[in-house]
N, C-alpha and C positions, 0 to 999 in steps of 0.2 A: 504494500500500500504506500502511496506517495502523499505527502502533505506539504503544503506550500504556505508560507507566511510572507506577505508583501512588505511589511514594515514592522520593525521592533526597535524601540529606542532604549539605549543604555546610557546611564549617567553615572560617573564615579561619584560616590556619596560617602559622607561621614556618618557617624553615629554607630551604635552597637549592632542594630539589625536593619541595615539598609536593604531595600528591595529593588531599587531602580538600577543597581549596578550589576545584576546578574540575571541569566536566563537558563532555565531548564529547556533545552531544545526538544526533548521528548514530549513535553506537555505544552510548550509555548507560553508558559507562565513564569513569573519571577521564581527563581530557584533559591536554594540555600547552599551554603558552603563558602569556602574562601579563607577561613581561619581555623584550620584543623588543630592548631595548638590550643584552642579553647575547649576542645573535646566535647563532652556532653552538654556544656553550657549552650551550645548552638541549638539544642532542642527548642529553646525559647524563640529562636529565629526562623523556625520552619514556616514555609508558605504553602500555597496550594500546589506549587510545582514541586518537583523532586530535586535531586542533586543538580546543581547548575553546571553546565559545560563551559559557558563563557562568563568570566568575571572581569569586569572593567575596573582597573586602577587608573591613577592619573597618567601613567606612562606606558601601560601595557594591557593586553587581554591575557588572562591566564586561566588554567584549568584548576579544579579543586585538587588538593593533595599532590600537586605537581604531576598529575597524570599526563602521559604522553599521548595526546589525542588530536593534535592539530598538524595539518600540512598546508602551508601557504603555496598555492599554485603559481607558476610563472605567469606574469602578466600577458594577457592575450591568448592564453591557452584555453581551447574549448573544454568545458568541463561538464560532467554528468556523473551518473552512478558508477560506471565502469572506471572512469579516471580517478574518482575519489577512492574507490575500493582498492585499486592498484597502488595509489599513492600512500594510503594508510597502511598497506601491507609492507611497504618498502622502507626499511630503516636505512639510513639514519635521519631521514627528513622529518620524521614525526617528532613534534616538540610539545612542550607544556606551556610555553610563553611566546607571545607575539608582541614585540615592541610596537607601539603606535607609530613610531617614526618609520617603521618598515612597511606600513599599510597606506594605501591610497584608495580613493573612490574607485569602484568597480573591481577591486581586488577580490579574489575568491579564495576561500579557505575551506578545506575538507575537515570534518570533525567526526570522530567516533564517540557516540554517547555512551553513558554508563549502561544503557539498555541494549548496546551493540547495534544501534541504528546508525546509518551513514547519512551525514548532512553536508550539503554544499551551501556555505554561507557567502553572500555577496555583500561587500561593504558599500553602502549607499551614501553615507555621509560620515565624516570624521572631524572632530574638533578637539585637539589636544592643547588646552589652554592652561594658563597659570592658576586659574580659579577652579579647575576641574576639567574633566574630559567627558566627551560624549561621542557615541558611535551609534549610527542607525544601520541596521542590517535587514536583509531579506534572506530567506532560506528555503531550501527544498530538502525534505527528509524522506529517506527510503526506510521504511520499517523492516526490521529483520523478521524472519519467519519464526524465530525461536522465542 
């Protein structure tokens, strides 16, 4: 099954339980995660979504627990399910962090979710400012059969 989201806006945020800085791509909802050193305290921060795959900080997008789930595709490369699947299977290109300075509008990133779904993320807008960062994405997700 394929699911498509036209626009989702992320903003780096302060506070103990921010929700605008992360997304669970599996559910399309704000997710949780990002500070594993806090352990069970994060239970207070749970949202309708599950574990977030994309977490926005001021200077980067990262995965929870430093999971190796991202592959940034070469600019201008046609992308779809087969390209993402092959890229995510190929080490050493899979990473846990994407510096915002390395991203531009129309860049594409393949993501493997915690539920083993494959997602193609398209960067629609990016603003890495001194007062905080924001990134708007669109994405297509192919649900795994398991």
